[in-house]
N, C-alpha and C positions, 0 to 999 in steps of 0.2 A: 504494500500500500504506500502510495506517495504521500509526501507531506500535505499536499493540497487535498487529497482524499481524506486524510486524518482530520484536517481542519473542518471539512464539510460534513463529516460523520456526526450524526446526532443519536441520542438515546431518548426514549420517552415518547411523548405525544407525537402522533403523526396525523393530526387532523381527525376526521371522523371515519377513517378507513380502518375499522377494527378487524376487518376480515383478514388482514395480513399478520395479525399477531399469532405467533407460534407458541401456544401454551401447551406444554407437555405435563403429563402427570408426573410428579416427583419420583415415583417409583420406576419410571422409565428413563430417568436421567442416566447418562453414561457415567457421570461422577457422583451419582446419588448415594453410593455406598461409602464415599469418603467421609472423614469426620467433618462436622459442621464448620463453617468459616467463623472467623472472629466476629464479623459483623452479625451473623446469624445468632451467635452465642450471646452477644450483648443485647440485641433486640429481644431475643427470646427471654432473657433474664428479666428485662423490663416488663414485658407482657405477662410473664408468669407471676411476677410480684403483684402487678395490678390485678390479676385474676385470682390471686390467693392460691396459686398452684405451685407444686414442686415438680420439676422435670429433670430427668437425669442429664448430666452434662456430657455423658458418653453416648451421643446419638449421631446419626449420619446427617449429611446435608439434606437428603430427602425427608427424613423424619423431622428435622428442624423446620423445614419449609411447611410441612403438613401441620405441625404444632403452631407455627406462626399464623397460618391461615385461620386455624381454629380459634386461637386466642384473640386475634384481631376482631373476629366476630363477637366473641364473648365480651371483650372490653370496649367494643364500639370504635376501635381504631381502624377497622376495615373501611373500604370504600363506602 
């Protein structure tokens, strides 16, 4: 990728074209069985405290993502 392409690359909202979003089930992720990331750990810790839950710190990326989704709904932090 050239410098110009990197500068023009964006993440996030792309107007109202939601049909292009590639959302995979976390259990189907290639790296889903790796340990959760530091960002996932931090956010999951915050959500779990707000929800009054305890979650094992020894979980995978996919498990962390599933717990984050669930706790966002429980705490009202989801969309």
